[in-house]
C-alpha positions in Angstrom: 88.5 77.9 211.0 92.3 78.7 209.5 91.5 76.2 206.5 88.0 78.2 206.0 89.3 81.8 206.2 92.5 80.8 203.3 89.2 79.3 201.1 87.3 81.9 201.6 90.4 84.2 200.3 91.4 82.3 197.2 87.5 82.3 196.4 87.2 86.4 196.5 90.7 86.5 194.6 89.0 84.3 191.8 86.0 86.0 191.8 87.5 89.4 191.7 90.0 88.0 188.8 87.1 86.8 186.9 85.4 90.1 187.1 88.4 92.1 185.7 88.3 89.6 182.7 86.5 91.8 179.7 83.6 89.7 178.0 84.5 89.1 174.2 83.8 92.7 172.4 81.0 92.9 170.2 83.9 93.9 167.3 85.3 90.3 167.6 82.2 88.5 166.9 83.1 87.7 163.4 86.5 86.2 164.5 85.5 82.4 164.1 84.6 83.3 160.5 87.7 85.2 159.4 89.9 82.5 162.0 88.0 79.6 159.7 88.6 81.3 156.4 92.6 81.3 157.1 92.2 77.9 158.3 90.5 76.8 154.9 93.2 78.7 153.3 95.9 76.4 154.2 94.6 73.3 153.0 93.0 74.4 150.3 94.3 78.2 149.3 91.8 80.3 146.6 92.9 80.2 143.1 96.0 82.9 142.5 95.0 85.9 140.6 91.1 85.3 141.3 87.6 86.6 141.4 87.4 87.2 145.2 83.1 87.7 145.8 83.2 89.6 149.4 80.8 90.9 151.9 77.4 90.4 154.0 74.7 87.4 153.4 74.3 88.3 150.0 77.3 86.6 149.2 77.3 83.9 151.9 74.5 82.6 150.4 75.7 82.3 146.5 76.5 79.1 147.2 76.7 78.7 143.3 79.2 80.9 142.4 81.0 78.5 140.3 78.2 76.8 138.5 77.0 80.8 138.1 80.7 81.6 136.3 82.2 78.1 134.5 85.8 78.3 134.1 86.5 81.4 136.1 88.5 81.9 139.2 86.0 82.7 141.3 85.7 82.1 145.3 83.9 83.5 148.6 84.6 85.6 151.2 81.4 87.0 152.5 80.4 86.6 156.2 76.9 86.8 156.7 75.3 89.2 158.4 78.5 91.8 158.5 78.0 95.2 157.9 80.8 97.4 155.3 82.6 98.4 158.8 83.6 94.2 159.2 84.5 94.2 156.2 87.1 97.0 156.4 88.2 95.7 159.6 89.5 92.7 157.9 90.5 93.5 154.6 94.2 93.2 155.4 92.8 89.4 156.6 90.7 88.5 153.4 91.4 90.3 150.7 94.9 91.4 150.9 96.9 88.3 151.2 95.0 86.3 148.2 96.2 89.7 145.8 92.9 89.0 143.5 92.6 90.9 139.7 88.8 91.2 140.8 87.2 92.2 143.5 83.2 91.7 143.7 81.5 93.8 147.0 78.1 93.7 148.3 77.6 95.2 152.0 75.9 98.5 153.3 72.3 97.2 154.3 73.2 95.6 157.1 74.6 99.3 158.0 71.4 100.8 157.6 69.6 98.1 159.2 71.6 98.7 162.5 70.4 102.6 162.0 73.8 103.9 160.8 73.7 106.3 158.9 74.0 106.8 154.6 76.8 109.1 155.1 78.3 106.3 157.7 78.0 104.1 154.9 79.7 106.3 152.5 82.2 106.9 154.6 83.2 103.3 155.2 83.6 102.8 151.3 85.7 105.3 151.2 88.0 104.1 153.5 87.6 100.5 151.8 88.5 102.2 148.8 91.7 104.1 150.2 93.1 101.1 151.4 92.4 99.0 148.2 93.9 101.6 145.8 97.1 101.6 148.1 97.5 98.0 148.7 96.4 96.6 145.7 96.5 99.5 142.6 96.1 97.1 139.8 93.2 95.0 141.3 89.3 96.0 139.7 86.6 96.6 142.1 82.9 95.9 141.1 80.5 97.8 143.7 77.0 95.7 143.6 74.9 98.6 144.5 72.5 97.9 147.5 69.1 96.3 146.6 65.3 96.3 147.3 63.6 93.6 149.6 60.5 93.6 151.2 62.0 92.9 154.6 63.2 96.4 154.7 61.5 98.8 152.2 61.3 101.1 154.6 65.0 101.5 153.5 65.0 101.6 149.8 65.4 105.7 150.3 68.6 105.5 152.0 69.4 102.8 150.2 69.0 105.0 147.1 71.3 108.0 149.2 73.9 105.1 150.0 73.7 103.7 146.5 73.9 107.3 144.6 76.8 109.0 147.1 79.1 105.4 146.5 78.5 105.7 142.6 79.5 109.6 142.8 82.8 108.6 144.7 83.4 105.6 142.4 82.7 107.5 139.5 86.5 108.3 137.1 88.3 105.9 139.2 90.6 103.7 137.5 89.7 99.9 137.8 86.1 100.3 140.0 82.3 99.8 138.4 79.5 101.0 140.2 76.7 98.4 139.5 73.2 99.3 139.9 70.5 96.0 140.9 68.1 97.8 142.0 66.2 98.2 138.8 66.2 94.6 137.9 65.4 93.5 141.2 62.4 96.0 141.7 58.8 95.5 139.9 57.2 97.4 137.6 55.7 99.8 140.4 58.7 100.1 141.8 58.4 98.0 144.9 61.0 94.8 145.8 59.9 91.7 143.8 58.8 89.4 146.3 59.2 86.2 143.4 63.1 86.7 143.8 63.4 86.7 147.7 63.1 83.5 150.0 60.7 83.1 152.6 62.0 85.7 154.9 61.2 88.3 152.2 65.1 89.6 152.7 67.5 87.2 150.9 67.5 86.5 147.4 66.3 82.9 146.0 67.8 81.2 142.9 65.7 83.1 140.7 67.0 86.4 142.7 70.9 84.7 142.0 69.9 84.0 138.4 69.5 88.3 137.7 73.1 88.5 139.8 74.2 86.1 137.7 73.0 88.1 134.3 74.3 91.8 135.7 78.0 90.4 137.1 78.4 88.0 134.7 79.7 89.9 131.2 81.7 92.1 133.7 83.6 89.6 134.3 84.8 88.5 131.2 
């Protein structure tokens, strides 16, 4: 009987402890991806004074960076599905340590898909640029505008608000450049060009990345 009582006591105690242990926060969902970058850096660090591509899945899926920009010290630190607020959170771990000479940034449409307002996305960008300017004042920052896709055609109006707001925020700032992708990725009728997208009608295919390469390439040279 005493054994049973002791067992019940410790079971209750253990259950209580487990109940008090917090589940992993949604805010930490990208920690494995960031930790993987840091682990890889120990054995294969990015090039010094490199050109860093950072942001969401548009960057992650740009697998042909080295082929598209031969002879340039490009490297990728995109983590797919991320929002611009996630990039802000991890700047001190996936941007600042590398001291890149140029940053090519794409993020924000996942924010809108998660029901954030254009004003929130613009504000996040302002926070990002404030930290970049304070920590890496000599680094050139190229902001790639939010791009159209068939899957998110309903967000075209909100994307335009973000693009207009960020263009205005960048205007006149040294070492910062806004790059419009919309025109090149739309049909003559002003609709997202499905021929530049993979089957999910969201992400770019090889032809879509050729368009991006043609736009970004001259800016890096």
